N, C-alpha and C positions, 0 to 999 in steps of 0.2 A: 333943430334936429327933430326929425319925425320918427316915431317908432310905431310899428304896427303890432297891435296886441289883439289877438283873436279871442273874443269872449265867447261867441256862440259856436265857434268851430273847434271841436276837440279832436278832429281827425288827425291833425298833425301831431298832437301829443300821443295819441294812440299809435300812430305810425312810428314815432320815436321809440315808444316802449316795445312795439313788436320787433323793431329792428334790433334793439338791445337784447330781446329774448332770443332772436335768431342768432345773433353774434355769440351769446353765451352758450346756446346749443351747439353751434359749430365749434366753438372753442372746446366744449366738453368732448365732442366727437373727436376733434383733433388731439385733445389731450389723452383720450383713450388710446388712440393710435400711437401716440408718442410713448405712452406707458407700455403698450404691448411691444413696441419696437425696442424700448429700453430693456424690457424683460428678456426679449429674444437675445439681445446683445449680451446681457448678463449671463444667460444660460450658455451661449456660445463661448463666452470667456471662461466660465467655470469648466465647461467641457474641455476646452483647450488646456486649461491649467491641469486638470486631472490627467489628460492624455500625456502631457509633458512629464508629470510626476511618474506615471507608469513607465514611460520611455526611459527616464532617468534611473528608475529602479531596475529595469531590465538591463541597462548598460552596466550598472554597478554589479548586478548578479553575474553578468558575463565576464566582467573584469575579475571578479573573485574566482570564478571557475577557471578562467585562463591562468590566473596566478597559481591556483592550487594545482592545475595540470602541469604548469611549467616548472614548479618547484621540484627539486630532486628529493626523493625520499631519503630518510636517514640511512637506509641500507639499499643495496642494489639487488637484493634478493626479490625475485618475483616468483610467485607460486603458480606452477602449471602442472597439469596432469601429464607427465612425460612417461610414466610407467604405470599403466592401468592395473597391472597385476599387483604391484606394491600397494596401490591405493585401495584395491579391493581387500587385500590382506589386512591392511590397517583398519578398514571399516569392519571387517569380521572381528578383529581383536577388540575394537571399541564396543561392538555389539555384545561380545562375550563379557567384557568388563561390566557393561551396564546390567547384563543379566545376573552376573555374580553379585553386584550390589543389591539387586532385588532379592536374590536368594540369600538368606542369612546362613552363614557357615556352610555353604555349598561349594561346588567346584566342578571342574571338568573331569570326566572319567573316560578312560579308554576301555571300550568293550570289544574284545577279540571275538571274531565270528568263527574262527577255526576253519573247518572244512565246508561250512555253509556257503561261503562266497569267496573263492580263492583270489578273485581280483581285488577284493577289499579285505585286507587282513584284520582291520579293526575300524571301529566307529567311535568318534569322540562325541560325548554328550555332556551337556550342562545339567547337573542334578543338584537338588537341594538336600539338606540333611533330613528333611521330612518326606522325601519322595519314596513311594512304595516300589517294590521290585516289579510289580505288574506294569506300572507306568514306564519304568526304565526299559523293560523288555519291549513294550509297545513302541516307544520312541525309537529304539534300536531297529526294530523290524521296519518301521516306516523309513528310516534313513537308509537301510539296506536296499529298499525298493524292490521292484520286480515282483517275483513270486512271493516274497515275504510280506508284501502289503496285506495280503488276504489271510496270512497265517495267524493262528490264535496265540496270544501270549502265554496261555496256560500250557502250551505244548513245549515251552522252553524254560530253562532255569539259569540262574546266575551263579557262577562259581568264582570265588576269589583266587587269583593266581598270583603267586609271588615270583619275582624274577630271580 
């Protein structure tokens, strides 16, 4: 058996080492590509999972809303504004009640205008216990409107009338 051993020629050894270096570089390059590919796949999978979760949540929300919509309420009463005049009257009453709560120990007072305005025999005002006559007269004149807006409250007086 004969074997050839190259003593002076090291080019084959260096060629072998350069080939192994190239292979390791190529494998590194390929492994980077594989890693990037795997990362992309993971990202896509995570994105898909998140989208699926969102879709499931939306479906659940829609089912809940459908269920709530389809269920019959305990009463068949539905509130509608069928009579706007009654609604406005109720709002006025609520406004008066709120104002009365604000004014301690006050109330509504009917002030009769007499011959000043025959079309409006009286004006109803909310007054407090501490309101002055000047303020009450001024508010009355404002409510009467028209020519009384510019009238001076000093030209008028309040008189208590018993029925």
